[in-house]
Structure formats: C-alpha cells, structure tokens
N, C-alpha and C positions, 0 to 999 in steps of 0.2 A: 178939394182939401186933402192934403197928404199928412197923415199922422206919423210922427217919428217917435221911436222908442230906442234908447241906447243904454247899454250896460257895459261899464268899463272893467278893467282887469283887477287882479288881486293887489292889495296894497296894505299900508299900515293902519293901525286902529284909529289914530288921530285924524279926524276929518280935515282939519286945516292943513296938516302935512300931506295928506292924501291929495287934496285939491291942488296943492303946489306941485306935487310930483306929476300929476296927470293933467296939468293945466293945458298942455298942448297935445294931448292924446288925440288920435284921429276921431274917436267917438265923441270926445268933448268938443272938438272944433265943429264937427257936424251938428251937434246940439246947439252950440252958440250961434251958428250961422243959419239955423233953420228958420225960414220965414213962410213956408208953404202951408203951415197948419199947426195943430197942437203938438207939443213936443214934451218929452220926458227924458231925464237923464238919471241913471242910477250908478252910484259908485260901486266898485267891485267889492268882493268879500275880503275879510282879513286873511292873513296867510294861513292860519289854522282853520279858518272857516267855521269857528265855533262861537261867534257872536250872533245871537239870534237874528237881529235886525239886518245883518249883513250876509246872511246865508245866500248862496247863489240862488237857491230856490225862491227866497223872498224877493230878491231883485227881479227874477223872472215874473213872479206873481204880480208885483207892482206894475211892471211894464205891461203885462197882459191886461190888468184892470184899466190902465190908462187907455189902451186901444179900445177896449169894450165901451168905456164911458164916452168916447168921442166918435165912435163908428156910426156912420149913417149910410145905409145901403144905397148904392148907385151914386153916392156923392163923395165917397172916401176912398183913399188908397193908403196902404201901410208900408212904411220903410222901417226896418229893424237893423240895428248895427251893434256889434259886440266884439270886445277884445278879450282874449284869453278865456277865463272862466265866464266872462260876460258873453263871449261867443257861444258857449254851451247854453247859457241862459236864453239867448234869443232864438236859438234853434228849438228849444223846448217851447218857447212862446209861440212860434210858428205852428207847432204841432197842436197846441191848445186852441189856437185861433181856428185851425182847420175844423176842429170839433164843433165850433160855433158857426161854421160856414163863412168865415172871413179869410180871404186870400191875402198873401203878402206880396206886394208888388216887387219889392227888392229886399233881399237879405244880404247884409254886408258883414263879412266875417274877417277879422284881423287875427290870424294865428290862434284860432279857438282851441282851447284845451278843456278837459274835464277831469279834475282830480278829486271830485267829491262824489258822495253817494246821493246827492240831492237832485241830480239831473239824470233822467233816463235810468231810473233805479233797476236793478242794483249794479252800479258801475258799468253801465252799458252805453254804447255810442248811439244816441238817438239819430235815426236817419233824417235827412232833409225832407220835409213834407212836400207832397206833390202839388200843394196849393201855393208854393213859392214860385213866382213867375220868373224872377231873375236872381241869380246868385253871383255875388262878387266875393271871392275867397282869396285873400292874400296870406300866403304861408311862408314862414322862414325856411331857408334851405338848411339841411343838416350840416353843410359845410360851415355854417355860421358858428357852430360849436356853442350854441346857446340853448338853454332849457332842454338838455339832452336826457334828463331822467324821466321824461314823460312825453307822450305823443299828442297828436291832434285828434279832435273829434270833428264830426260833421263831414267825414270823408266818404260817406255813403249816401246815396239818394234813396228815395222810397222804393225804387225798383231794384235796389242792390247794386246799381251801377256806381262807378266812382264819381264823386263830386268834382267838377272841373275847378281847378285852382291855378294860381300863378305863384311861383316861388320867387322870393327875394332874399338876397344876402344882406340881412340886417339884424343886428343884435337887438335893436329896439324898434321893431317893425310898426308898433302902434302906440308908442308912448312919447310922441313928440320928437322923433328923429329930426335933427336940424336939416338933414339933406333931403327929406321927403315929407312934405306937409300938404299933400293934396291927393285927390283921387279922381280918376276919370272912369266912368262906367259906360262901357260899350260906345266909346267915342263921345259921350256927353259929359261935360265937366260938371260934376255935382258941387264941388267947392274947391277953392284954391287958396293957398297962403304962401307968403314969401316968394311968390312968382315961380314956384316949382310944383309940379304935379306928379303924383305917383300913378303910373299907368297900370290899370288892372284890366286886362283884355280877355279874361277867361269868361 
C-alpha cells in the first residue's frame, strides 16, 4: 500500500475557480490517477495566506494526519508531492514524519517556494529530511523570467549538501502546461497524460 499526499500551489479564494485553474496541475493529476493506496489532495493557500483553513501550515498538517491515519508499519510506503508553497508544505510533512519514524519513499517537488512564516519558522528553508529515500525536484530556470521576486526552498539536504534538481524552461511548470503533462521518476513512468512525459532524471 502506497499512501499519497499532495498539496498544490497558491491560488484564489473561491474553491470552484481554484479547482478550475488547477484542474490539470501535476499534483492534481497525480492525485486523480492514484490507485496504489489511500490518497489526499489539499488545495494551496490564498495569495495573502491569511485565510485560516488555507494556511500553508494547515495544508501540511492535514497531509501529515492523512499519512498517520493510514500508516501500517512494514506494509506502507509514502509518496508526497507539492507545487510552489505546497512544495514547502510537503517538505515540512517529511520532517514531521521523520519524528514519528515514518520514512518517505518519494518526495516530488514542483518548483517549491516558501513565502510564509508558517513553514520552517521563522522564514527558514527547512532541509530535506534524511528519511526521504528518493527526491524528484523540478525547478524552473531563471531564464524563464517567471516568479523572479522570490526563490526556491528545499535546496538543501539534511547534511547541508545541495538537493539534486532538474531545471526546466517553463512559465507554468506545474499548473497544467499543455506541453508537459507527465513525469518519469528514475526511468519509471509514474503517470502520463496527453501522450507526453516530463522527464525528471535528478
């Protein structure tokens, strides 16, 4: 049994409009296609991150509780995926799970950023936990001229080494880019849509 927890990126207040905007996000497609075990999807926070139920922290907390409620030692594995501030959320979830003795089989990060004080307080870049077995990190190139006012999080491992990542020239790396709607992890196709795969070989 493989437990899946996904947290998407920042969006509008209205849930219907948010769902339409993120209908084909990579995190959403992973969630929709997941058949290996219990799954949970969390929408991302609102732009100002000031709506209590949509705080990045609470998205992380609900994901964490989902894993805990389904975890069975020696029978379970955990896959976490996050985009933008959702990426910051699942990095934190992996750290919390480590404290419970639960490893993460695969941590999938789509251009993770942290613009809030809710993750890795105060305003710190939480390193990737040493209990994460496989990391897939897709990061947009600076030459894409997108989201230039803030950087990425999750760029450091537990031992202070750089997190391996693959850069892509995409303005919408994780929100349903029509050119790229798939992902391959270490040569194993995890999911695929529209006959196109996004190759992540880091």
